[in-house]
N, C-alpha and C positions, 0 to 999 in steps of 0.2 A: 787326694783320691777323688776320682769322679764320683758324683752323687749316685749314679746308677751304673753298675757294671754289666756287660753282656754275660750271659750264663756260661760262656766258654772261656772266660777270663778270670784269673785269680790274683790277689795281692800276695806276693811272697815276702816282701820286706817293706818296712816303713820306718822313717826316722825324721826327727826335727832338724831342720837346717837353720842354724842361728846366724844372724847377720850382725855386722859391726860397722861403725862409721870409721872411715879412714880419711886422712888429710896429709898433704905434703908436709914434711917436718917443719919447714919454715913457717907455714900457715898455722900449724897446730900449736905453736908457742902462745898464740893469742886466744886459745880456746877457753882457758880458765879452770877454776877449781870445782868443788862439789857442794858449796852452800846453796841455799835457796836463791840468793841474789845471783850467784854464779850460774845456776840453772837458767835463769832468765837471760843472762848475758850469753850463755851458750846457745840458747834457742835463737836469739837475735843474730849471733855470730854465724850459725849454720845458714840462716836465711839470707845473709849477705854474700855468701860464698858462691863461686861458680860450682854448680852441681852437675856431676857426671852421672847421668841416669841410664838405666837399662831401657831399651826400646819400649815405649809405652804400648806398643801393639802386641807385646808378648804377655803371657799370663803373669809371670813374675813381675814384669814392669808395671802392669796394671795393679797388682797386689801391693807393691811398694808405694805407688802413687796414692791408692786408697788409704793405706795405712798411715802415710804421712799426713793426709788431709784429716783423718780421724784423730791423729795425735796433735793437730793444730799447727803443724809445720807448714809454712808457706815457702816451699822450695821452688826455685826457678831453674829448670834444666837448661844449661848452656849447650849441652851436647847429649844426644841420645845415641848409645852404642849398642852393638849386637851381642856382646859377650862380657862377662865379668873380667876375663883376661884383658880385654881391651881397656875396660874401665880402670883396672888396677894399673896397667901400663901408662895410661894417661895421667893417673894420679902420681905415679913415680916421676913423671916428667914435670910435675908441678902445676898441672892444668886445672885442678879442682878437687873437691871433696866427693865422697861417694859412700853409699851403703851397699856393702858386698858380703857374700857368705864368708864366714871366718875360715872355713876349710879351703876357700879359693886362694887365700893369702899364702898358704904353704908352697904353692907352685912358683912363687915369685921371689927373686932375690931383691929384697927391698930394704936391707939393713941400712939404717940411717937415712932412708929416703921417705918413708911413710910412717905415720903414727896412728895407732888405733885410738879413737876418741871414746871416752867413757861418757855416754849420754844415757839418761834414764829410760828413754823409749827404745825398745829393741824389737826389731822385726824378725819374725820366724815364719818359715813355711814348712809344710810337710812334703816329704818326697816319698813316693811309693814306687815299687817295682811291680809291674803287671806282666804276667805271662799267660800264654794260652794254656788252658787246662789240657793235659795230656796224661796218658797212663803213666808215662815216665818222662821226667824232664831231661832233655838231652844234656849230656855232660858239658858241652861247650857253653850252654846257657847257665848251668849251675856254677861252673868255674868263673864265668864272667861276673855273675852277681856276687859271688863270694870274694873274688880276688880283686876285681876292678872297682866295684861300687862300694864295698864295705871293708 
């Protein structure tokens, strides 16, 4: 949500968007278990992989980059892409690991091609829907928000 909203704009919906790590199935086999020692190996493993990043010029791209730095992850982006759909498609082709919204995975036929990685550090962002304040919200906007976004 923007820190300051114009007086003619209102928030109608808000939700947390959780992200997950994904990797091509053949790479994911080396990711490891859940012990403390495994967590250290997992971090080192993540840092060695080709990382498919969201464009660092985008708000979410910058947020993920800052979050990974605060988490102590030293990721090296081998490619910056414009959309999560592109990132997931490149992951399916075996080109690297990525941190993507969990909800974005439902759009992809990835059975047997990608694996979600369980790693303790989880990125989340807030998504808000802003609309211009009006006496009555037009039906097409109300239907879009209810049926498409949520």
